[in-house]
Backbone as a ProteinNet text record, in pm:
[ID]
protein_1_A
[PRIMARY]
XXXXXXXXXXXXXXXXXXXXXXXXXXXXXXXXXXXXXXXXXXXXXXXXXXXXXXXXXXXXXXXXXXXXXXXXXXXXXXXXXXXXXXXXXXXXXXXXXXXXXXXXXXXXXXXXXXXXXXXXXXXXXXXXXXXXXXXX
[TERTIARY]
-1196.4	-1272.9	-1364.5	-1502.2	-1595.7	-1619.2	-1615.3	-1635.9	-1726.4	-1819.5	-1918.5	-1854	-1926.8	-1874.4	-1809.5	-1901.1	-1851.1	-1753.4	-1706.6	-1585.7	-1457.8	-1495	-1375.8	-1334.7	-1422	-1397.6	-1316.9	-1357.6	-1305.8	-1141.3	-1116.5	-1008.7	-920.5	-962.6	-871.5	-849	-972	-949.8	-851.9	-836.5	-745.9	-572.8	-573.8	-449.9	-410.4	-510.1	-481.2	-441.5	-493.5	-488.4	-337.1	-305.1	-171.6	-61.9	-87.5	-7.7	36.4	-73	-60.8	-14	-1.5	35.2	171.7	259.2	390.7	390.7	279.8	290.8	348.4	391.5	454.6	408.9	315.2	280.7	375.7	417.6	523.5	458.5	535.5	492.7	444.5	540.1	534.6	396.2	366.4	242.8	133.7	128.6	23.4	13.6	96.2	114.5	53.2	80.5	11.5	-135.8	-181.3	-307.3	-394.2	-333.2	-396.6	-406.6	-317.2	-303.3	-413.9	-415.3	-529.3	-652.2	-674.3	-802.8	-857.3	-740.1	-769.5	-823.3	-768	-780.9	-936.6	-975.8	-1103.2	-1203.9	-1159.1	-1239.4	-1321.3	-1231.1	-1283.9	-1264.5	-1356.1	-1335.1	-1195.6	-1117.7	-991.4	-1021.6	-1129.8	-1125.2	-1196.1	-1255.2	-1314.5	-1191.3	-1083.2	-979.4	-886.5	-862	-788.6	-826.7	-982.3	-1038.3	-1011.7	-1026.9	-1009.9	-869.9	-750.4	-600.3	-602.1	-659.5	-622.5	-727.5	-815.9	-919.4	-906.5	-814.1	-808	-903.5	-929.4	-1016.1	-1166.8	-1207.4	-1321.1	-1355.9	-1260.4	-1228.2	-1324.3	-1386.8	-1455.9	-1397.6	-1382.2	-1327.8	-1429.9	-1418.1	-1489.9	-1404.3	-1445.8	-1373.3	-1448.3	-1363.1	-1413.9	-1466.5	-1623.6	-1670.7	-1596.4	-1553.2	-1483.7	-1355.6	-1310.5	-1179.3	-1077.9	-1114.6	-1022.8	-996	-1088.6	-1104.1	-1004.9	-1014.9	-947.3	-795.5	-757.2	-638.5	-552.5	-636.1	-591.2	-570.9	-666.3	-673.1	-548.2	-540.8	-438.8	-279.9	-260.3	-141.9	-127.3	-238.5	-204.5	-157.4	-220.7	-178.1	-24.4	14.6	156.6	250.5	199.6	262.7	278.8	158.7	180.7	268.5	241.3	363.1	511.5	541.9	676.4	727.2	628.7	635.7	750.4	776.1	866.2	1007.3	1018.2	1155.9	1183	1083.8	1109.8	975.2	985.1	868.3	879.9	770.1	788.1	713.3	742.8	657.4	530.9	484.3	354.6	275.8	351	279.8	284.7	361.6	362.7	254	253.9	152.3	10.1	-26.1	-142.5	-168.1	-59.7	-70.6	-130.6	-65.5	-109.6	-249.4	-291.9	-432.1	-520	-472.8	-575.8	-581.6	-471.4	-466.6	-574.6	-582.9	-669.7	-787.2	-837	-965.2	-1004.8	-912.1	-958.8	-930.2	-916.5	-904.9	-791.1	-672.5	-554.9	-437.9	-390.4	-317	-167	-126.5	4.3	111.6	101.3	213.3	192.9	62.7	50.9	112.8	98.4	166.7	322	367.1	500.5	568.1	478.1	533.4	523.2	429.6	392.7	498.1	530.2	633.3	792.1	814.8	940.8	939.4	818.1	818.3	824.6	774.2	789.4	927.1	997.4	1159.1	1237.2	1166.9	1231.7	1199.1	1082.7	1038.9	1063.4	1077.7	1134.9	985.3	983	895.7	788.7	829.1	728.9	629.6	602.3	494.5	491.7	422.6	425.9	315.9	363	279.7	139.9	55.1	-108.6	-126.9	-44.7	-59.3	-1.1	129.7	199.6	125.3	69.3	9.9	-117.6	-196.2	-314.7	-286.8	-147.6	-118.3	-88.7	-15.7	25.7	-91.3	-190.2	-309.6	-373.3	-399	-480.1	-417.9	-278	-204.5	-225.2	-252.4	-256.8	-407.9	-507.8	-640.4	-702.8	-788.4	-843.5	-752.6
-2082.7	-2125.8	-2249.4	-2229.3	-2356.4	-2414.1	-2546.7	-2673.6	-2757.6	-2789.7	-2896.1	-3042.9	-3135.2	-3264.1	-3317.3	-3296.8	-3326.5	-3261.9	-3133.4	-3066.1	-3107.5	-3129.3	-3208.9	-3322.7	-3394.9	-3532.3	-3518.4	-3436.9	-3405.9	-3342.9	-3269.9	-3212.6	-3321.8	-3418.9	-3505.4	-3621.1	-3648.8	-3745.8	-3683.9	-3549.2	-3505.4	-3529.2	-3494.9	-3505.3	-3659.1	-3749.6	-3908.3	-3940.9	-3892	-3914.8	-3856.7	-3748.6	-3704.9	-3765.2	-3815	-3896.7	-4033.2	-4087.5	-4231.2	-4211.4	-4079.3	-4055.7	-4121.3	-4122.2	-4181.2	-4324.7	-4390.2	-4535.6	-4564.2	-4456.4	-4498	-4377.2	-4453.2	-4368.5	-4376.3	-4247	-4243.9	-4195.5	-4242	-4191.5	-4036.4	-3981.2	-3826.7	-3789.2	-3836.7	-3797.7	-3857.5	-3982.7	-4020.1	-3923.7	-3872.2	-3793.4	-3656.2	-3617.1	-3484.4	-3474.2	-3609.4	-3626.9	-3644.7	-3698.4	-3731	-3589.1	-3516.5	-3372.1	-3288.6	-3291.5	-3213.8	-3275.8	-3407.5	-3481.1	-3433.3	-3428.4	-3388.5	-3265.4	-3160.7	-3009.5	-3001.6	-3087.1	-3093.3	-3145.6	-3212.8	-3302.8	-3406.7	-3487.6	-3607.9	-3729.1	-3817.2	-3976.6	-4027.9	-4054.8	-4125.3	-4258.4	-4357.1	-4456.9	-4465.3	-4345.7	-4320.4	-4258	-4200.7	-4148.4	-4249.8	-4353.7	-4457	-4530.7	-4556.7	-4633	-4558.5	-4432	-4344.9	-4347	-4361.8	-4393.3	-4518.5	-4622.2	-4749.7	-4803.6	-4709.7	-4749.8	-4639.9	-4574.2	-4449.1	-4446.5	-4570.4	-4595.4	-4564.6	-4550.9	-4527.1	-4367.7	-4290.1	-4162.4	-4053.8	-3970.4	-3871.1	-3727.5	-3638.6	-3522.8	-3434.8	-3289.8	-3185.4	-3073.5	-2963.8	-2829.5	-2732.2	-2680.9	-2588.3	-2463.2	-2412.1	-2327	-2173.5	-2151.2	-2024.8	-2002.5	-1932.1	-1900.8	-1898.1	-1861.5	-1873.9	-2014.5	-2086.9	-2213.1	-2290.9	-2242.7	-2324.6	-2315.7	-2165.3	-2131.3	-2215.6	-2218.8	-2278.6	-2424.9	-2490.7	-2654.7	-2657	-2586.1	-2598.2	-2581.1	-2511.2	-2506.1	-2615.1	-2666.9	-2791.6	-2917.9	-2920.9	-3026.3	-3003.6	-2871.2	-2857	-2911.2	-2886.6	-2927.9	-3063.5	-3125.3	-3287.5	-3325.8	-3284.5	-3320.7	-3293	-3203.3	-3177.8	-3233.9	-3285.6	-3342	-3443.8	-3528.5	-3632.8	-3575	-3468.6	-3415.1	-3457.8	-3530.8	-3559.9	-3552.9	-3454.8	-3440.9	-3519.4	-3619.7	-3725.6	-3654.6	-3697.9	-3670.5	-3691.7	-3791.8	-3809.5	-3744.2	-3691	-3605.5	-3442.5	-3412	-3269.8	-3277.8	-3393	-3371.9	-3398.5	-3450.7	-3453.7	-3292.3	-3244.9	-3086.9	-3024.9	-3022.2	-2937.5	-2968.5	-3093.6	-3134.9	-3071.2	-3084.3	-3016.4	-2872.8	-2815.7	-2659.2	-2645.5	-2715	-2678.8	-2709.8	-2816.7	-2821.7	-2694.2	-2638.5	-2539.6	-2408.1	-2421.6	-2269	-2209.7	-2261.1	-2197	-2199.9	-2101.7	-2112.8	-2172.6	-2230.7	-2297.1	-2211.6	-2069.7	-1977.3	-1941.4	-1957.2	-1946.9	-2048.4	-2170.1	-2270.3	-2289.6	-2229.3	-2232.7	-2128.6	-2001.7	-1910.7	-1946.5	-2033.8	-2085.7	-2181.1	-2294.6	-2384.8	-2319.9	-2217.5	-2124.3	-2045.2	-2012.3	-1939.4	-2034.8	-2141.3	-2253.1	-2274	-2270.7	-2290	-2181	-2091.8	-1966	-1986	-2065.6	-2090.2	-2212.7	-2217.4	-2357.9	-2431.6	-2570	-2667.3	-2616.2	-2508.9	-2469.8	-2391.8	-2346.3	-2292.1	-2132	-2092.3	-1954.2	-1886.9	-1773	-1683.9	-1685	-1662.5	-1628	-1515.3	-1401.2	-1259.5	-1290.1	-1337.6	-1373.9	-1471.1	-1591.8	-1683.1	-1612	-1550.3	-1473.8	-1376.7	-1294.1	-1211.9	-1282.2	-1395.7	-1469.5	-1503.5	-1557.2	-1585.2	-1504.6	-1385.4	-1269	-1191.6	-1188.4	-1134.9	-1232.3	-1336.9	-1426.2	-1464.6	-1449.1	-1476.6	-1399.8	-1460.6	-1407.6	-1347.5
317.8	199.8	242.1	205.6	231.4	107.5	133.3	27.8	50.6	-37	-40	-18.2	26.5	32.3	-97.3	-210.9	-337.4	-377.9	-359.4	-387.4	-308.5	-168.4	-102.1	-154.4	-204.4	-249.2	-408.1	-466.7	-573.8	-591.9	-479.6	-474.4	-413.2	-333.2	-310.3	-418.6	-485	-632.2	-710.8	-731	-835.4	-787.5	-637.5	-569.8	-585	-562.4	-552.2	-720.9	-813.8	-951.9	-974.4	-937.7	-950.8	-887.7	-785.5	-706.2	-781.2	-849.1	-920.9	-1054.9	-1113.1	-1239	-1292	-1195.3	-1221.7	-1199	-1157.6	-1133	-1012	-931.6	-811.5	-688.2	-629.7	-499.5	-381.8	-349.4	-232.1	-98.4	1	134.8	160.6	79.2	97.1	38	-74.1	-148.5	-57.5	6.5	98.2	202.3	275.6	389	338.3	218.9	193.2	174.5	84.3	77.9	186.9	318.2	412	498.4	467.3	539.2	486.3	364.9	288.2	338.9	337.2	383.7	536.8	611.5	749.7	726.2	675.1	687.7	622.6	525.5	481.2	554	653.7	728.1	676.5	581.8	533.6	593.2	605.8	688.5	654.6	737.8	712.3	626.5	675.2	616.1	450.8	445	304	213.9	258.2	204.2	186.6	272.6	228	120.1	131.2	27.3	-121.1	-96.7	-247.8	-290.7	-215	-231.7	-306	-236.6	-300.1	-410.9	-444.7	-567.5	-642.9	-720.8	-786.8	-919.2	-959.1	-1073.9	-1063.6	-930.4	-891.7	-876.9	-870.1	-857.5	-938.1	-899.9	-994.2	-970.7	-1078	-1053.2	-1108.7	-1067.3	-1119.9	-1120	-1212.1	-1209	-1111.2	-1016.8	-920.8	-996.1	-966.9	-1033.5	-999.6	-900.6	-849.7	-886.8	-951.3	-989	-887.3	-756.7	-646.2	-607.9	-600.3	-595.5	-678.5	-823.4	-900.1	-904	-855.5	-824.9	-711.1	-621.3	-481.3	-514.1	-576.5	-606	-696.3	-812.3	-910	-840.4	-749.3	-672.5	-584.3	-525.1	-447	-550	-668.3	-759.2	-786.1	-797	-833.2	-709.5	-599.3	-482	-474.3	-524.4	-505.6	-612	-740	-840.4	-778.5	-697.5	-666.5	-539.2	-468.9	-305.2	-300.7	-384.1	-394.4	-467.9	-491.3	-538	-677.4	-750.2	-897.2	-959.2	-1069.4	-1159	-1274.2	-1307.2	-1393.8	-1513.1	-1647.6	-1756.2	-1736.7	-1695.8	-1687.7	-1587.4	-1489.3	-1396.9	-1456.2	-1546.4	-1610.1	-1702.9	-1776.9	-1876.8	-1818.9	-1704.3	-1628	-1583.2	-1542.2	-1497.4	-1610.7	-1716.7	-1835.9	-1880.6	-1870.9	-1914.5	-1812.5	-1684.7	-1585.3	-1604.5	-1653.7	-1653.8	-1779.4	-1874.1	-1983.2	-1953.9	-1878.9	-1843.1	-1747.8	-1668.3	-1561.5	-1646.7	-1753.6	-1837.4	-1807.9	-1753	-1719.3	-1844	-1873.1	-2020.8	-1973.8	-2084.1	-2059.4	-2016.8	-2059.7	-2022.5	-1881.4	-1814.6	-1669.4	-1599.1	-1648.4	-1578.3	-1570.2	-1690.1	-1708.5	-1612.3	-1607.6	-1508.5	-1354	-1329.9	-1184.6	-1148.3	-1261.6	-1244	-1191.7	-1276.7	-1264.1	-1134.4	-1092.3	-973.9	-848	-839.9	-732.8	-707.6	-826.4	-793.8	-693.1	-688.3	-588.9	-433.6	-393.7	-272.8	-209.2	-74.4	-18.6	-37.1	-71.4	-94.5	-203.2	-287.5	-390.5	-331.6	-204.9	-175.8	-232.9	-324.4	-363.4	-288.3	-221.1	-132.5	-208.2	-148.9	-208.2	-270.4	-250.9	-336.5	-445	-451.1	-577	-674.9	-587.8	-688	-769.6	-676.3	-735.7	-839.5	-829.7	-901.9	-1067.9	-1044	-1181.6	-1252.8	-1156.5	-1251.1	-1307.3	-1225.5	-1273.8	-1371.9	-1381.7	-1510.7	-1637.1	-1615	-1737.4	-1757.2	-1693.2	-1702.4	-1810.8	-1907.8	-2018.8	-2102
[MASK]
++++++++++++++++++++++++++++++++++++++++++++++++++++++++++++++++++++++++++++++++++++++++++++++++++++++++++++++++++++++++++++++++++++++++

């Protein structure tokens, strides 16, 4: 999947905001953010600045359905990465779903499905199937 620089920064911004949602950014969250940043080929110094200054971050809704699905799954993985889901993280996830046009029932199905897989990594075909089944 190809992303513009603006999309890459928005992806990392939302992950960083999710990491800060519970007011405790953990080493696993930082490692995940840096791994995604590296995969997206973002500058390490810029990424570090983003993590340290979440108040400056801007987000955007991915235009393509597939990009929304993939990124929403990243957010869910970020929420689960430290082994604890905080109420603030869950609330942010539901708010993001609303902005992305993802139904609450879809989010609930995704959360339940994540529990079946190691590290919550839902296989792409199943992930798309869940979203398509509940889309519109």
